[in-house]
N, C-alpha and C positions, 0 to 999 in steps of 0.2 A: 232505834228511832225513839223520839220522845224528848221530854225536858229533864234535865239533870241539874241539880242545885247543890251548892256547898257554900259554907260560910267560914270566914277567917276574921281575925281581929285587925282592924285598921287603926288609924290615928285616934279617931273619936269613938270607935265602937265597932260593932259587927258590920262587915261588908259581905253581901251575898251576891254570888254570880250564878246565873241560870243560863245554861246553854240549851239550844234546841237543835237536835240532830235529826236528820232524815236520811235513812239508808247509809249511815256512816259519814254523811257530809254535814258540816256545820251550816245551819241555816240562820240562826239568830243568837244574840247574846243580850242578856239584861243584867245590869249591875245596880244593886241598891246599897247605898251607904248613907242613910239619912242622918247619921251623927258625925259624918266627916265635915271638916271645916269647909263651908260653902265656897269660899274664894280659892281654896287650894285643892284639897282632896276631892271635894264635891265637883269642882270644875274639871278635874282630871278624869272623871268617870266616863265621859263621852269619848275622850281620846283613847282611854284604855279599852273601851268597848270596840272601837274601830281597829285598834292594834290586834285584838284577839280575832276579829273577823278577817283581817288581812292575813294574819299568820295561820289561821285555822287551828290554832293550838294555844296553850298557855305560855308558850315560849315567846315572850314579848319584852320590849325594852323598858317599859314603864314610863313615867312622866317625872322629869327632873323637878325637884322641889316638893313632890308628893310621894316620897319614898315609902312611908308607912302604908299609904293607901295603895300604891302600886304593888307592894309586896303582898298585901292582903288579897288583892285581885288576882295576882299570879297564883297564890296558894289555893284560893277557892276555885279558880278556873281549872287548875291542875287536878284537883280532887273531882271536880265535875266531869272533866274529860276522862279521868280514870274510871269513874262510875259508868260512863257511857260506853267504855270499851269492854265492860264485863259481859 
């Protein structure tokens, strides 16, 4: 249980994913990508958050047109889930 964060490089810079776990269950996801292009990568962050919440993991499809941001979110989320599993 607790918060687990990891960072990966997106299109415009660092993208940080923080997951909140409670007794092994995903409770919340926060994604910060302040340097991502607002209309593309930045706009994709809410969708990516919902994909992670729906999947309960980093195994998500991503957002078409925001490939670099999507890949960074998948990478950072995967590392955060790995930390949570330790």
